C-alpha positions in Angstrom: 0.0 0.0 0.0 1.0 3.6 -0.5 2.1 5.9 2.3 -0.7 8.0 3.6 -0.7 11.6 2.3 -2.7 14.7 2.7 -4.7 15.2 -0.5 -6.1 18.7 0.4 -8.6 20.4 2.6 -12.4 20.8 2.6 -13.4 23.9 4.4 -10.6 23.5 6.8 -10.9 19.7 7.2 -7.8 17.8 6.2 -8.2 15.0 3.7 -5.9 12.1 4.1 -5.6 9.3 1.6 -3.8 6.1 0.7 -4.1 3.3 -1.9 -4.0 -0.4 -1.3 -1.8 -2.6 -3.4 -4.9 -3.9 -5.3 -5.9 -0.3 -6.2 -8.6 0.4 -3.6 -8.5 4.0 -2.5 -9.0 5.0 1.2 -10.0 8.5 2.2 -10.1 9.9 5.8 -11.6 13.4 6.2 -10.6 14.6 9.6 -13.3 16.8 11.2 -12.6 17.4 14.9 -16.1 18.8 15.4 -17.9 15.7 13.9 -20.4 14.2 16.4 -21.1 11.1 14.3 -19.2 8.8 12.0 -20.1 8.8 8.3 -18.7 6.2 5.9 -19.3 5.8 2.2 -18.2 3.0 -0.2 -18.4 3.6 -4.0 -17.7 1.3 -6.9 -17.3 2.4 -10.5 -20.3 0.4 -11.6 -23.3 2.3 -13.0 -26.2 2.0 -15.4 -24.0 3.1 -18.3 -22.1 -0.2 -17.8 -25.1 -2.4 -18.4 -24.9 -4.4 -21.6 -28.0 -5.1 -23.8 -30.1 -7.5 -21.8 -28.8 -6.3 -18.5 -31.1 -3.2 -18.2 -32.1 -2.6 -14.6 -29.8 -5.2 -13.2 -27.4 -2.8 -11.5 -30.3 -1.2 -9.7 -31.4 -4.6 -8.6 -27.8 -5.5 -7.5 -27.8 -2.3 -5.3 -31.0 -3.7 -3.6 -29.4 -7.1 -3.2 -26.4 -5.6 -1.4 -28.8 -4.9 1.5 -30.1 -8.5 1.6 -28.2 -11.5 2.9 -24.4 -11.6 2.4 -22.1 -14.6 2.7 -21.7 -14.2 6.5 -24.6 -12.1 7.6 -28.3 -12.1 7.1 -30.2 -8.9 6.2 -32.1 -9.0 9.5 -28.9 -9.4 11.6 -27.3 -6.4 9.8 -30.4 -4.2 10.2 -30.6 -5.1 13.9 -26.9 -4.1 14.4 -27.4 -0.8 12.6 -30.6 0.0 14.6 -29.0 -0.9 17.9 -26.3 1.6 17.3 -28.7 4.3 16.2 -27.2 4.3 12.7 -28.7 4.9 9.2 -27.7 3.4 5.9 -28.6 3.7 2.2 -27.5 3.2 -1.3 -28.0 4.5 -4.8 -27.2 3.5 -8.4 -26.0 6.3 -10.7 -25.0 6.3 -14.3 -21.2 5.8 -13.7 -21.1 4.5 -10.1 -23.0 2.9 -7.2 -22.7 4.2 -3.7 -23.4 2.6 -0.3 -23.2 4.5 3.0 -23.7 4.3 6.7 -23.6 6.7 9.6 -23.3 5.8 13.2 -21.7 6.7 16.5 -18.0 7.7 16.7 -16.0 4.7 17.7 -17.9 2.3 15.4 -15.6 2.7 12.4 -14.3 -0.9 12.5 -17.8 -2.4 12.6 -19.2 -0.1 9.9 -16.4 -0.5 7.5 -16.3 -4.3 7.8 -20.1 -4.4 7.4 -20.1 -2.2 4.3 -17.2 -4.1 2.6 -18.7 -7.5 3.4 -22.1 -6.7 2.1 -20.9 -4.9 -1.1 -18.3 -7.5 -2.1 -19.8 -10.7 -0.7 -23.6 -10.7 -1.3 -25.4 -14.0 -1.2 -27.7 -13.2 -4.2 -30.2 -15.9 -3.4 -33.0 -16.6 -6.0 -35.7 -16.0 -3.4 -34.4 -12.6 -2.4 -33.8 -11.7 -6.0 -37.5 -12.3 -6.7 -38.5 -10.1 -3.7 -36.2 -7.3 -4.7 -37.5 -7.3 -8.3 -40.9 -6.5 -6.9 -39.3 -3.7 -4.8 -37.4 -2.3 -7.8 -40.6 -2.3 -9.9 -42.6 -0.7 -7.1 -40.0 2.0 -6.7 -40.1 2.8 -10.4 -43.9 3.0 -10.4 -43.9 5.3 -7.4 -41.3 7.5 -9.1 -43.2 7.9 -12.3 -46.7 8.1 -10.9 -46.7 11.8 -9.8 -45.4 13.0 -13.2 -48.0 14.0 -15.8 -48.4 11.1 -18.2 -45.7 9.3 -16.2 -43.1 11.1 -18.3 -39.8 12.3 -16.6 -36.6 13.7 -18.1 -34.9 10.4 -17.1 -35.5 7.9 -18.7 -37.8 9.4 -21.4 -35.6 12.3 -22.7 -32.4 10.3 -22.6 -34.0 7.7 -24.8 -34.8 10.4 -27.4 -31.5 12.2 -27.1 -29.1 9.2 -27.2 -29.0 6.4 -29.9 -26.4 4.3 -28.0 -27.4 1.7 -25.5 -25.1 3.0 -22.6 -26.7 6.4 -22.5 -30.1 5.8 -23.9 -31.5 2.7 -22.1 -33.7 2.7 -19.1 -31.8 1.3 -16.1 -34.4 1.7 -13.4 -35.6 -1.9 -13.7 -39.2 -3.2 -13.9 -41.0 -6.5 -13.4 -39.6 -7.9 -16.7 -36.4 -8.5 -14.7 -38.0 -11.6 -13.5 -37.7 -13.2 -17.0 -34.1 -12.1 -17.4 -32.4 -12.4 -14.1 -31.0 -15.5 -12.4 -28.6 -15.8 -9.4 -25.9 -16.9 -11.8 -26.3 -13.9 -14.1 -26.3 -11.5 -11.1 -23.2 -13.2 -9.7 -21.5 -12.8 -13.1 -22.4 -9.1 -13.3 -21.2 -8.5 -9.7 -17.9 -10.2 -10.4 -17.4 -8.1 -13.6 -18.3 -4.7 -12.2 -18.1 -4.7 -8.4 -14.3 -4.7 -8.3 -12.4 -3.9 -5.0 -9.5 -2.7 -7.1 -11.7 0.3 -8.3 -13.5 1.0 -5.1 -13.2 4.1 -2.9 -14.0 3.9 0.9 -14.3 7.2 2.7 -14.8 8.1 6.4 -15.6 11.5 7.8 -14.7 11.3 11.5 -13.2 13.2 14.5 -10.8 10.3 15.1 -7.1 10.2 14.2 -6.9 10.1 10.4 -4.0 7.6 10.3 -5.8 5.3 12.6 -8.9 5.8 10.5 -7.1 4.7 7.3 -5.9 1.5 9.1 -9.4 0.6 10.0 -10.6 1.3 6.5 -7.9 -1.0 5.1 -8.5 -3.9 7.4 -11.8 -5.3 5.8 -10.1 -5.6 2.4 -7.6 -8.2 3.6 -8.3 -11.4 1.6 -10.7 -9.7 -0.8 -9.7 -9.3 -4.4 -11.2 -9.0 -7.9 -13.1 -12.1 -8.9 -12.9 -11.7 -12.6 -10.5 -10.4 -15.2 -10.8 -6.7 -16.2 -13.2 -6.2 -19.1 -12.6 -2.9 -20.9 -15.7 -0.8 -21.1 -16.3 0.6 -24.5 -18.8 3.4 -24.5 -19.5 5.2 -27.8 -21.8 8.1 -27.3 -24.1 8.6 -30.3 -26.6 11.5 -30.4 -29.9 11.0 -32.4 -30.2 14.7 -33.3 -32.9 17.2 -32.5 -36.5 16.0 -32.2 -39.8 17.0 -30.8 -42.7 14.7 -29.9 -46.2 15.1 -28.4 -48.0 12.8 -26.0 -51.7 13.0 -25.0 -52.3 11.5 -21.6 -55.4 11.0 -19.5 -53.1 11.6 -16.4 -52.2 15.1 -17.5 -54.4 18.1 -16.5 -52.3 20.8 -18.2 -49.6 21.0 -20.8 -46.0 20.3 -19.8 -42.9 20.7 -22.0 -39.7 18.7 -21.2 -36.5 19.4 -23.1 -32.9 18.4 -22.9 -29.7 19.5 -24.6 -26.0 18.8 -23.9 -24.7 20.1 -20.6 -21.2 21.4 -20.0 -18.5 18.9 -19.2 -18.4 18.2 -15.4 -14.8 17.1 -15.0 -13.6 20.4 -13.5 -14.9 23.8 -12.3 -14.6 25.4 -15.7 -16.4 28.5 -17.1 -18.9 26.4 -19.1 -20.0 24.5 -16.0 -20.2 27.7 -14.0 -22.3 29.3 -16.7 -24.7 26.3 -16.8 -25.2 26.4 -13.0 -26.2 30.1 -13.0 -28.4 29.6 -16.2 -30.3 26.8 -14.5 -31.0 29.0 -11.5 -32.1 31.9 -13.7 -34.6 29.6 -15.4 -35.8 28.0 -12.1 -36.5 31.5 -10.6 -39.2 32.0 -13.2 -42.7 30.8 -12.3 -43.6 27.5 -13.9 -40.0 26.6 -14.9 -37.5 24.2 -13.4 -34.0 23.5 -14.8 -31.0 21.4 -13.9 -27.4 21.7 -15.1 -27.2 17.9 -15.2 -29.6 15.0 -15.5 -29.1 14.1 -11.9 -27.9 17.4 -10.7 -24.6 19.2 -11.2 -21.5 17.1 -10.9 -23.0 13.6 -11.0 -21.6 13.0 -14.5 -18.3 14.1 -16.0 -19.3 13.6 -19.6 -22.4 13.1 -21.8 -24.7 14.9 -19.3 -27.8 16.8 -20.2 -29.1 20.2 -19.3 -32.8 19.7 -18.5 -35.7 22.2 -18.7 -39.2 21.5 -17.5 -41.8 24.1 -18.5 -45.2 24.1 -16.9 -46.2 27.6 -17.9 -48.3 26.5 -20.9 -46.9 29.4 -22.9 -45.6 27.3 -25.8 -42.2 29.2 -25.8 -39.4 27.3 -27.5 -36.6 26.4 -25.1 -34.0 28.0 -27.3 -35.8 31.3 -26.9 -35.8 31.0 -23.1 -32.1 30.2 -23.3 -31.3 33.3 -25.4 -33.3 35.5 -23.1 -30.9 34.7 -20.2 -28.2 36.8 -21.9 -30.1 40.0 -21.1 -31.1 39.1 -17.5 -31.0 41.9 -15.0 -27.8 42.2 -13.0 -29.6 41.8 -9.7 -31.5 38.7 -10.9 -28.3 37.2 -12.2 -26.5 37.7 -8.9 -29.4 36.2 -7.0 -29.2 33.2 -9.3 -25.5 32.8 -8.7 -26.0 32.9 -4.9 -28.7 30.2 -5.3 -26.3 28.1 -7.3 -23.7 28.4 -4.6 -26.2 27.2 -2.0 -27.1 24.3 -4.2 -23.5 23.2 -4.5 -22.9 23.7 -0.8 -25.6 21.1 -0.1 -23.2 18.4 -1.4 -21.0 19.0 1.7 -23.3 20.6 4.3 -23.4 17.5 6.5 -20.9 14.7 7.2 -22.9 12.0 5.5 -23.4 14.0 2.3 -19.7 15.0 2.5 -18.5 11.4 2.7 -20.7 10.5 -0.3 -19.6 13.5 -2.4 -15.9 12.8 -1.7 -16.3 9.2 -2.7 -18.0 10.3 -5.9 -15.4 12.8 -6.8 -12.5 10.5 -6.1 -14.2 7.8 -8.3 -15.1 10.1 -11.2 -12.4 12.8 -11.0 -9.5 11.5 -9.0 -9.8 14.3 -6.5 -11.7 14.7 -3.2 -12.1 18.5 -3.5 -14.1 19.1 -6.7 -17.5 20.0 -5.1 -15.9 22.4 -2.6 -13.7 24.0 -5.3 -16.8 24.4 -7.6 -18.8 26.1 -4.9 -15.8 28.3 -3.8 -15.1 29.3 -7.4 -18.6 30.4 -8.0 -18.9 32.1 -4.6 -15.9 34.3 -5.4 -17.8 35.9 -8.4 -21.4 35.5 -7.2 -21.8 39.1 -6.3 -20.0 40.5 -9.4 -22.3 41.0 -12.4 -19.4 42.0 -14.7 -17.7 38.6 -14.1 -21.0 36.6 -14.2 -22.3 38.2 -17.4 -19.8 36.6 -19.8 -20.4 33.2 -18.3 -24.2 33.4 -18.5 -24.1 34.9 -22.0 -21.8 32.1 -23.3 -24.0 29.5 -21.7 -27.2 31.0 -23.0 -26.1 31.0 -26.6 -24.5 27.6 -26.4 -27.6 26.0 -25.0 -29.8 27.8 -27.5 -27.7 26.8 -30.5 -27.2 23.1 -29.6 -29.5 20.4 -30.9 -32.2 19.5 -28.3 -35.0 17.0 -27.8 -38.4 17.8 -26.3 -41.5 16.1 -25.3 -44.9 17.9 -24.9 -47.3 16.1 -22.5 -50.8 17.4 -22.8 -54.2 16.3 -21.6 -56.1 13.9 -23.8 -59.3 15.1 -25.6 -61.4 13.2 -23.0 -59.8 15.2 -20.2 -60.2 18.5 -22.0 -63.9 17.8 -22.5 
């Protein structure tokens, strides 16, 4: 393993890191004021890594991590977490999956061992697979139900924007998983993508950082990759601009959803800063909601989408709304920049969110400080209209001139009558 080093600071909190011989990266964020312990484990396995026929399986695999593992039952694990007053959770993203747990200070050894064991040694029994397919399908239905016509930017706009499987397929998972998934297939997927060599384990704690790193390293003893590395080839293919219209009995008013290419998210560059402020300028307007990223800013480093949801019913083309941003009032633009700073600061405002964000940024960008640097960079110019104006103008024209896709969801004739 490498010698522990200081990787930087996050709002005054020192970030220590080291790498195990197999490649696993360990991060200790030392926060003397932390009252709880927050641990996050991330693996570079996301929905973009699903092959044709595997749609929804990584989301299902995330659920299975919280079922029985080789050495612990789900009920035993849940009882241990509840007894300590802890909380846990997990999410599947496009390029990674995350698992996290918070608990009392002094429980690092137990939490890190529990996380590593459940993530890398799941039992994946056929009975629990069937149960979790139902859970995944229910989660999907509950997510889509509130949306007019059951249409959301993801997965509906992505399927229109992207022609390639990696970006365009729906990875949420539904009941059709039952006809495609077996324990053997899920084990093979787990071996291929859940690789300890690519994992990042982060702890935010008040304890000594060097001691923390030793505790984080211990659970990986004897755990290694179970399959050869398979290169991931992802060719991004855009379909080109398009517009479609859907009449739905579930819609009571007209909604326009649109998407175009977002700025690259690998660093805090001017394009990304401009997109962040542009999204807030749009969201400040009644009936509009915008996001500088399909799942929020920073969740993807490439092939991300800038999303606009228009509930005004005014039938204004998204490109015209983008162009109008270039002439926004100075005070309105400054307010939007301040809102963008607050949105970015939410990624690090509590220890659990900080641990998850650091894990994400080390996985995707190789640095633990991206989110804080992005917020700090924008904060430095957030009250200066002369510095904000060029960023917003460039973003406005870029977004307006790019190809975009849109879906109009409107009430069916029966509803209108």
